[in-house]
Structure formats: C-alpha cells, structure tokens
C-alpha positions in Angstrom: -78.9 8.0 6.2 -76.2 10.7 6.1 -77.4 14.2 5.4 -75.6 17.4 4.9 -76.7 21.0 5.3 -75.9 24.2 3.4 -77.7 27.4 4.2 -79.2 28.8 1.1 -79.1 32.6 0.7 -82.5 34.2 0.2 -81.8 35.8 -3.2 -78.6 35.2 -5.2 -77.8 36.8 -8.5 -74.2 35.8 -8.9 -71.5 33.7 -7.2 -70.2 34.8 -3.8 -67.0 33.5 -2.3 -66.8 33.2 1.5 -63.5 31.8 2.7 -63.1 28.3 1.3 -66.8 27.9 0.6 -68.3 29.3 -2.6 -72.0 29.7 -2.7 -74.3 30.3 -5.7 -77.8 29.6 -6.7 -78.5 25.9 -6.7 -81.1 26.3 -9.4 -80.1 28.0 -12.6 -82.6 28.4 -15.3 -81.9 26.1 -18.2 -82.4 28.7 -20.9 -80.0 31.0 -22.5 -80.1 34.6 -21.2 -82.2 33.8 -18.2 -81.1 35.1 -14.8 -82.6 32.8 -12.2 -83.4 33.5 -8.6 -84.3 31.6 -5.4 -86.5 32.8 -2.7 -86.8 31.3 0.8 -84.1 30.5 3.4 -84.6 26.7 4.0 -81.5 24.7 4.6 -80.3 22.6 1.7 -79.7 18.9 2.5 -78.9 15.9 0.4 -78.2 12.2 0.8 -76.5 9.3 -0.9 -78.9 7.0 -2.7 -76.6 3.9 -2.6 -74.3 2.3 0.0 -70.6 2.1 -0.7 -69.8 -0.8 -3.2 -68.0 -4.0 -2.6 -65.8 -6.0 -4.9 -68.7 -8.2 -6.0 -71.7 -5.8 -6.0 -71.9 -2.5 -7.9 -73.1 0.7 -6.4 -74.6 3.9 -7.9 -72.8 7.2 -7.6 -75.8 9.4 -7.0 -76.8 12.0 -4.3 -80.2 13.6 -4.2 -81.1 17.0 -2.8 -83.9 16.4 -0.3 -86.0 19.5 -0.7 -84.8 21.8 -3.5 -86.9 24.8 -4.4 -89.2 23.2 -6.9 -89.2 26.0 -9.4 -87.2 29.0 -10.4 -88.3 32.1 -12.2 -86.4 34.3 -14.6 -86.1 38.1 -14.9 -87.5 39.6 -18.1 -89.3 36.5 -19.3 -92.9 35.5 -19.5 -92.1 31.8 -19.9 -93.1 29.1 -17.4 -90.8 28.5 -14.5 -87.9 26.0 -15.1 -87.0 23.1 -12.9 -84.3 23.6 -10.2 -80.8 22.5 -11.0 -78.5 23.0 -14.0 -80.1 22.3 -17.4 -78.7 21.7 -20.9 -77.8 25.3 -21.7 -76.0 25.7 -18.4 -73.8 22.6 -19.1 -73.3 23.7 -22.7 -72.2 27.1 -21.5 -69.9 25.8 -18.7 -68.1 23.4 -21.0 -68.3 25.3 -24.4 -70.3 22.6 -26.1 -72.5 22.8 -29.2 -76.3 23.0 -28.7 -76.8 20.4 -31.4 -74.0 18.0 -30.6 -73.9 14.2 -31.1 -75.5 14.0 -34.5 -75.0 10.6 -36.1 -73.6 9.0 -32.9 -74.9 6.4 -30.5 -74.3 6.6 -26.8 -74.9 3.6 -24.6 -76.0 3.9 -21.0 -75.4 0.9 -18.8 -77.5 0.4 -15.7 -78.9 -2.6 -13.7 -82.5 -3.8 -13.8 -85.5 -2.4 -15.6 -86.8 1.2 -15.4 -90.3 0.9 -16.9 -90.6 4.7 -17.1 -87.2 5.4 -18.7 -88.5 6.4 -22.1 -91.4 8.5 -20.9 -89.3 10.3 -18.3 -86.7 11.1 -20.8 -89.4 12.5 -23.1 -90.5 14.8 -20.2 -87.0 16.0 -19.7 -86.3 16.7 -23.3 -89.6 18.4 -23.9 -89.0 20.7 -20.9 -85.7 21.9 -22.3 -86.7 22.1 -26.0 -84.5 19.1 -27.0 -85.5 17.1 -30.1 -87.7 14.1 -29.3 -85.7 10.8 -28.7 -88.1 7.9 -28.8 -88.4 4.3 -29.8 -90.8 5.3 -32.6 -88.4 7.7 -34.3 -85.4 5.4 -33.9 -83.5 7.6 -31.4 -84.0 5.6 -28.2 -83.7 1.9 -27.7 -84.0 -0.1 -24.5 -82.6 -3.7 -24.5 -81.5 -6.4 -22.2 -78.0 -7.8 -22.1 -78.8 -10.1 -25.0 -79.7 -7.1 -27.1 -83.4 -7.9 -27.1 -86.3 -5.6 -26.2 -87.9 -8.4 -24.2 -87.8 -10.0 -21.7 -86.4 -7.1 -19.7 -84.8 -7.7 -16.3 -86.8 -7.5 -13.1 -87.8 -4.0 -12.2 -85.3 -1.8 -10.4 -86.0 -1.3 -6.7 -85.0 1.4 -4.2 -83.2 4.2 -6.0 -82.0 2.8 -9.3 -84.7 4.7 -11.2 -83.0 8.0 -10.3 -79.7 6.7 -11.6 -81.3 5.7 -14.9 -82.9 9.1 -15.3 -79.8 11.0 -14.3 -77.7 9.1 -16.9 -80.3 9.4 -19.8 -81.1 13.1 -19.0 -77.4 14.2 -19.0 -76.3 12.5 -22.1 -79.3 14.2 -23.7 -78.3 17.6 -22.3 -74.7 17.3 -23.6 -75.3 15.5 -26.9 -78.9 16.2 -27.8 -78.7 14.9 -31.3 -77.2 11.5 -30.4 -79.1 8.3 -30.3 -79.4 6.5 -27.0 -79.0 2.8 -26.4 -80.1 1.9 -22.9 -78.8 -1.5 -21.9 -80.3 -2.9 -18.8 -78.1 -5.5 -17.0 -79.7 -8.4 -15.3 -78.1 -7.5 -12.0 -75.3 -5.6 -10.2 -72.6 -8.2 -10.5 -69.4 -7.7 -12.4 -70.4 -10.3 -15.0 -73.9 -8.7 -15.4 -72.6 -5.2 -15.8 -69.7 -6.2 -18.0 -71.9 -8.3 -20.3 -74.1 -5.3 -20.8 -71.0 -3.2 -21.8 -70.0 -5.9 -24.3 -73.5 -5.9 -25.7 -73.6 -2.2 -26.2 -70.4 -2.3 -28.2 -71.6 -5.2 -30.3 -74.7 -3.2 -31.1 -72.5 -0.3 -32.4 -72.2 2.2 -29.6 -68.9 4.1 -29.8 -69.5 5.7 -26.4 -70.4 3.8 -23.3 -71.4 5.5 -20.0 -70.9 3.5 -16.8 -72.3 5.3 -13.8 -71.6 2.5 -11.3 -68.6 1.4 -9.3 -67.1 -1.6 -7.6 -64.3 -1.6 -5.0 -61.2 -2.6 -6.9 -59.8 -6.1 -6.6 -56.9 -8.2 -7.9 -59.3 -9.6 -10.5 -59.7 -6.3 -12.3 -57.0 -6.8 -14.9 -58.8 -9.9 -16.1 -62.1 -8.1 -16.1 -60.5 -5.5 -18.3 -59.9 -8.0 -21.0 -63.4 -9.6 -20.6 -65.5 -6.4 -20.6 -63.7 -3.1 -21.0 -61.0 -3.4 -23.6 -62.8 -2.1 -26.7 -60.4 -0.3 -29.1 -62.1 2.6 -30.9 -64.8 3.0 -28.2 -64.9 5.7 -25.5 -65.8 3.8 -22.3 -66.2 6.1 -19.4 -66.8 5.5 -15.6 -67.1 7.6 -12.5 -64.4 7.6 -9.8 -66.9 7.3 -7.0 -68.6 9.5 -4.3 -66.8 8.6 -1.1 -63.7 10.8 -1.5 -60.1 9.9 -1.3 -60.2 8.0 2.0 -62.5 5.3 0.5 -60.0 4.1 -2.1 -59.9 3.5 -5.8 -63.0 2.1 -7.6 -63.5 -0.1 -10.7 -64.0 0.1 -13.7 -62.9 3.7 -13.3 -59.4 2.4 -12.6 -59.2 0.4 -15.8 -56.6 1.7 -18.3 -59.2 1.1 -21.0 -61.7 3.4 -19.4 -61.8 7.2 -19.1 -61.9 7.8 -15.3 -64.2 10.7 -14.5 -63.9 12.8 -11.3 -66.3 15.3 -9.9 -66.2 19.1 -9.5 -68.3 21.8 -7.8 -69.5 24.0 -10.7 -70.6 27.6 -10.0 -71.4 30.6 -12.0 -68.7 33.3 -11.8 -67.9 36.8 -13.1 -64.7 35.7 -14.8 -64.1 35.4 -18.5 -65.4 31.8 -18.6 -68.5 32.7 -16.7 -68.0 29.7 -14.4 -65.7 28.4 -11.7 -64.9 24.8 -10.7 -63.2 23.3 -7.6 -62.8 19.8 -6.4 -66.1 18.4 -5.2 -65.8 17.5 -1.5 -68.7 17.6 1.0 -66.1 17.2 3.8 -68.2 14.5 5.5 -67.2 11.3 3.9 -68.5 12.4 0.5 -66.7 13.8 -2.5 -65.1 12.7 -5.7 -62.9 9.6 -5.6 -59.3 9.5 -6.6 -56.1 7.6 -6.0 -53.5 5.1 -7.2 -54.7 1.7 -8.2 -53.2 -1.3 -6.4 -53.7 -3.6 -9.3 -53.9 -1.9 -12.7 -50.8 -1.1 -14.7 -50.0 2.4 -15.6 -50.9 3.3 -19.2 -48.1 4.8 -21.2 -50.0 8.1 -21.7 -50.2 8.8 -18.0 -47.0 10.3 -16.7 -47.5 11.5 -13.1 -44.5 10.4 -11.0 -46.0 9.6 -7.7 -48.1 6.5 -8.7 -46.4 3.6 -10.4 -49.8 2.1 -11.5 -53.0 3.5 -12.9 -54.1 6.8 -11.4 -57.6 8.1 -11.2 -59.2 10.4 -12.4 -58.4 11.5 -16.0 -60.9 14.3 -16.5 -63.8 15.7 -14.5 -67.2 17.5 -14.6 -70.1 18.7 -12.5 -70.9 16.5 -9.5 -71.6 18.6 -6.4 -75.3 18.1 -5.2 -75.2 21.5 -3.6 -74.9 22.9 -7.1 -76.5 20.0 -8.9 -78.3 19.1 -12.1 -82.0 18.9 -12.9 -83.4 15.4 -13.5 -86.9 14.0 -14.1 -87.7 10.6 -12.6 -91.4 9.6 -12.1 -90.7 5.9 -11.4 -89.3 6.2 -7.9 -88.8 9.9 -7.1 -92.0 11.6 -8.1 -90.8 13.9 -10.8 -88.3 16.7 -10.9 -85.3 16.7 -8.6 -81.8 17.9 -8.2 -78.9 15.4 -8.1 -75.2 15.2 -7.9 -72.4 12.6 -7.7 -69.9 11.3 -10.3 -72.9 9.6 -11.9 -73.7 13.1 -13.1 -70.1 13.8 -14.3 -69.9 10.4 -16.2 -72.7 10.9 -18.7 -71.5 14.4 -19.3 -68.1 13.2 -20.4 -69.7 10.4 -22.5 -71.7 13.1 -24.2 -68.7 15.3 -24.8 -66.9 12.4 -26.5 -70.0 12.0 -28.8 -69.9 15.7 -29.6 -66.3 15.4 -30.6 -66.8 12.7 -33.3 -66.1 9.0 -33.8 -63.0 7.7 -32.1 -60.2 6.4 -34.3 -60.3 2.7 -35.0 -58.0 0.7 -32.7 -57.3 3.7 -30.4 -57.9 4.1 -26.7 -59.9 7.2 -26.2 -58.9 7.4 -22.5 -55.6 8.7 -23.8 -57.0 11.6 -25.9 -57.2 14.2 -23.1 -53.5 13.6 -22.3 -52.6 14.7 -25.9 -54.6 17.9 -25.5 -54.3 19.1 -21.9 -54.5 22.8 -23.0 -58.0 22.1 -24.3 -59.4 21.5 -20.8 -60.3 23.8 -17.9 -57.6 23.1 -15.4 -59.1 22.8 -11.9 -56.6 24.1 -9.4 -58.5 24.5 -6.1 -59.9 22.2 -3.5 -59.2 18.7 -2.2 -61.1 15.4 -1.4 -59.1 14.4 1.6 -55.6 14.2 3.1 -52.9 12.3 1.3 -49.2 12.0 0.2 -48.2 12.8 -2.5 -50.5 15.8 -2.2 -51.7 15.6 -5.8 -53.4 12.3 -5.1 -56.2 14.3 -3.4 -55.4 18.0 -3.9 -56.0 20.1 -7.0 -53.0 21.7 -8.5 -51.9 23.2 -11.9 -51.7 20.4 -14.4 -52.7 16.8 -13.5 -54.2 15.9 -10.1 -56.1 12.9 -8.9 -59.5 14.5 -8.0 -60.1 16.3 -11.3 -57.5 14.7 -13.6 -56.4 17.1 -16.3 -59.6 19.2 -15.8 -63.1 19.6 -17.2 -64.2 20.0 -20.9 -63.4 23.3 -22.6 -65.0 22.5 -25.9 -64.4 19.1 -27.6 -60.8 19.3 -28.7 -59.5 17.2 -25.8 -61.8 14.3 -26.6 -60.7 13.3 -30.1 -57.3 12.2 -31.4 
C-alpha cells in the first residue's frame, strides 16, 4: 500500500509557502470565525483506498489520511473541539457558496453495494456541523436499489466502499445543506450496474447526479454515453481520477454528457479570496487525472486546440488529502477521518450545481461553465505530470486539463 509523508508543523496559524510546496493546517475548524490550530509534530501520511480501475470494473477515487490529529481547538471559543479536516463553512467560504443552498433540489449519489450505516453516519456529520437533519423520516434522505426500491438492497459493501459512501453523502450535505439526497446503491461495480443506477436516479427525479467512481476508458464508451449518461436537463458529474496524468483518461468523466471534475490542493491564504488553489499532485503516482480522450468526440463548447476529442477536466475542487475534508464513517473506518481524492471534488461540484438552480430542460449542464469562465477561480499553478501540449497536465491562465476552467466562485458558472 503506497503511503506518502508530509511533515506537519507544530502550530500553524496561516498558510506558509516554501518553494513549490505550500503548507497549511490540515485541520481547519468547520465554524465561521474559528482560528484552528494543530499541536504535535507527527508525520502526515495517507493511502489510496482502491486500486486503479479497469475497463470493466469501477474504482473509487478516495485517499485516507492515516493518523490525522483527531481534534482541533479554536481560539476564543468555548465550544467543543471540531473534527480534523475542512468542514462545511470552510468549503462555503472557499467557493463563495450560500450556507442554505440546495433548497427544493434532489441530488443523487451513485455508489456500489449497500452501506448499512449510511443514514446514521450522515446524521452524525450533519449534527456535528449544525446542518438541518436529513432523514428518511423527514423525507430528505432516501436509499434505494437500482430498481428504485428500498428493499432488497445489494449485498453489503466490503473493504473501503463505506468511506466512499460517507465522503459523497457528507460533501453534498456540506455544499448544498438544504437539498434532498437520493442514495442509489448499484448491485455491483460493472458498467451496466453503475449506469443502471444513474438511469434510476434520473427516473426518480434527480436533476444532479454525483458519480465518484471511474473506469479506464474504452472504445465502448460512446455507446455507454447513450445508454447511461445522456440525460438532457440533468447535471451529471464524475471525477477525473486520482492517478495523475500518466495513468490516462477515465470514464465516465470523459463523456461529453458529464461534467468532468479535476482536483486541487486548497489552502487558506492571506489574499483577498482568503484561499489559494493549485493542481493536486502528490508527485508519487497520485494526483488529479486529466488528458485527451481517445474515443469521445469533442463537444462544441470545448474549444482548446491541442486535443481533437473530449478533454478532461471541465472544472475542479478540493481533492488533496494533505489538506483534506472531514468525513464520518462508522461502518468501516471507525468514525471521523480526513479524506481526499476527486471523490471529494465530485460531490462538491454536484452540490454547487444544486445551489445554482434547476438546469434548463434539454440542456447539457457540462457546457455551462464554458459560458461563464469569469465566474470561476482560475487555477494557474501546479501540474499533474509531464506532457505535450503542456496544458494537458500543467495549469495555466484559462483552460487547462488538470483543473479545467477552475473552481467555483459562487454559483454563476453552474447555470445557463
């Protein structure tokens, strides 16, 4: 199992830049006005929860920090300590999002197999951060199989899938706390199983579908587009993967009917925004994916000149486990943890779409950011590998592969 080490400073109050590496506190209190600190000097390490995918078996896009400081404390408060990792107010601050977004909307989360603790774990997360309850009883949360029924559910998830489930559910909650959540559990990790779950979510009325899984792209992908991902008027989003540029392009992120989501390293800063973002790249076979598809046609709204076919990504959001997000998973991971990967970025973007309002009937929401590039935070530093043309893997002004057009700066780029 690959592990990576980053020395954590003893006490950090603000971001510090040292050469190409920017270091900040991993854990930032998820409450407005709190100034979090860390104590201790233990090395920070993390690992991938899933192996790289194939063309026939999906993989998750999740990295888990091994031993994060379990709690942080805040200056000038008497409240209980908060979990390590970015919480809802951090993400709302970084991306200029409303604290009550998503009202009247339904976001679907697609994952494989059953997580029996999904609803109770979500309740713990939302209570911790003061988010409104989202339960089966109050009509906010619904868990179904790929037939749309609450039973029988698929076989229980094994290994690390529970962490993926919790990451997805927690982060759509963080970004769109007033949205309803439809959790569709696919019967397995095949293309047919995952795609059928997507179709079910749309049939059940979801206008936003979060897909935190990835396949290696194949010549069959254009046919899968028509079977599973071509849903006009629905914002379907998927992560670009966690194996950096050298691994290649993944699917369904490469579908022209899907918003492809890259990953950034998000840190607090002393600039006007209060945050800084660079390309997420652990420089050890890990980092956000990007590239030029071998099989998917280029959509009309994508105009970069170096790739004659579909380019990934379109937009991006937080993904670096070294500056990761707080997640609660009791099913397989024992409680609070800190996670990263494009499986973090993907539900963030799904939530931003929900915050922005219902997509226009018949439209392809993947095109929306291209009509509003100035309403995004342009990420201009970092890379996820070596490539030619350089923008396939290196950030620049305007469009680039690793971060697309940039990260959310409010909601204007996510509606037509």
